[in-house]
C-alpha positions, 0 to 999 in steps of 0.5 A: 929637564923638568919631570912632567906630571903626565897621566899616561891614561888620558889624552894630552892636557895642559900639564902634558903640554907644559913639558913640550918646551923642554923637549923642543929646547933639547931637540933644537940644541941637538939639531944645531950641533949635529955629529956624523956616525962615529963622531957623536962625542958632544951629543953623547956628553949632552944626553948623558948629563940629561940622564944623570940629572934624572937620577938614572945609572948611566954608563958612557963610552959603550964601544964608542959614544954609546950610552946605557942608562938604567932606571931600576925600581927592583933588581929582581923584576923584569927589564924592558929597553928603549933604543934611540939613535943619535947620529946625523948625516953628511948633508948641507941643511937648506932650512932657514930656521933659527935652530938650523945646523951650525955645522957646515955639511952636516945635519939631522936629516933623519930625525935622530935629534927627535929620537934622542929628545924623546928618549930623554923625555921618556926617561923623565916621564918614567922617573916620575912614575917609578913608584908605579913601574912593575920593573926596570927600564934600560935606555940605549942611546946608540951612535952610528945607525947611519953606518949600520955599525952602532947596534952591533958595537953596543951589543958587543959592549954588553948593552943587552946584558946584566940583565938581559931585557925581556923586550926592546922598543924603538920609533922612527919619525916618518912623513906622516902628519904629526900626532899619528903612530903607524904600526905593523905586526910583521916586517917593518923594514927590510934587510939588505945584501951588499956586493962589490962587482968588479969587471975585468977584460977577457984575456984576449980583449983590449979594453981601456979603463974608460971603456971598462967604466962605460961597461960598468955604467951600462950594468948599473943602469940595467940593474936599476931598470928592474925596480918596480917601485921608486922612492916617493919624492914629494909630500903628495907622492909619499902620502899616496905610498903610505895609503898603499902600505895600509892597503898592502897589495900583493906586489908591495908585500913582496917587493924587491928594491935594486940598488946599483952605483959607481963610486959617486965621489971618484968613479974612475978610482977603480975602473970597472967596479960598482956597488950592488944592493938588494932589499926585499920583503924576505931572504928568499926574494933577495936570493931571487934578485941576486940570480936575476942580477947574475943572469943580466951580468952574464949577458952584458959581460959576454957581449962586452968581452969582460968577466965579473966577480961579485964580492959580498960586502955586508948583509943585514937581517930583516927588521921584523916586529914581534907580533905579540909585543905589538898586539900588547902595545896597541891598546896602550897607545890607543889609551894615550893617543886615541884610536884615531891616531893609530894607523895599521900597515899591511906592508913595509916601507921598502926603501930604508933599513934599520940596524935595530934589527940586530937587537931583535935577533937577540931579544923580542922587539918592535918599532913604530913610525912616528908622524912628524910632518905639518905640510901647512908649515912646510915641514914634511919630514921627508927623510935624508933631504936637505930641508928635513924638518918636523912639527915639534909636537911629535916630541910629545906624541913620541914621548907619551907613546914610548912611555905608555908602551914600556909601562904596559909591557912591564905590566904584562910581564909581571902578570898585572892587568892594567885595565 
């Protein structure tokens, strides 16, 4: 990849846009060859080679297909980190673009191809600026985000050691117009609690496997009816929801999302079993939701002569942005993108989660939403949909944004006033 001559303290100019074709080429290569969680071998090899060509110190095989790449300017100076994710989803792509997935049943439907290209682009920009950096940058290319296993595996492999980064940053594509960055200084995405519920007949009851499944289906429907918020499915619905996130009404700042489902692949495999998931704006609300679910199951099981058992199957912490990091970053983002490009959110997007949260349990961190849509081109950037696609100008926005945030944070850590 060519290293751009990019001035981060100005708006995009012709020199910056000359860098865009390289980012597009890399993103399209990744998009054409998607790999699901745990199978990112080709992806990891391609990205590692790009990073080595930039002169970074690259470690591969970080408990799987993870990559750690270090840009070291002064070992005694502070280090900050950028995390990007690499894995794809088991979804059949319906786009007819020439760069559509070449792997049947697998596609980049969550923008991780975009994130990976931005990670390499940011490394290229900062390599060009290395003589002016007031510290070091570590790039974490993480697999298995969709399975929420990759962050913990990389942490165990030492991704946050030798040295310990002072802060970590990330971004995620969003169904917002390309060129925009949305931020919050609090909850970014909620954590979750998952449970497996198993129904069994009472000792005196004669209940068949099919009847047990029917009771489980009624339990699932009863839990889903608790939801006050539904995932927007169209561009207009999604934009209206982002408007609500900017306004931040009380109900949205205190959301609870209930998930419940039978085994979608084989609902009869384990009669009377179903999964339950709870996302909420804070742990207290998750506990409140669990109490409501138990009360409902008590009522339904008593009426159907069954009993239930809840088995914890996993939990993830809330992904909360460090307010200090965000407030330091916003002026740097405004300097690069313009104030009009930034959107302040008063509420979190309630329907997704992020294992970036595990990094932020160890060191301060912040994540930003990257607008990636152009509805006039039919590119809506709606996550986890078979026609997911982006306006590729977001690659340049994301690269400039992350480079500016990292440069600015190193300056703050060193006590240097960049203004």
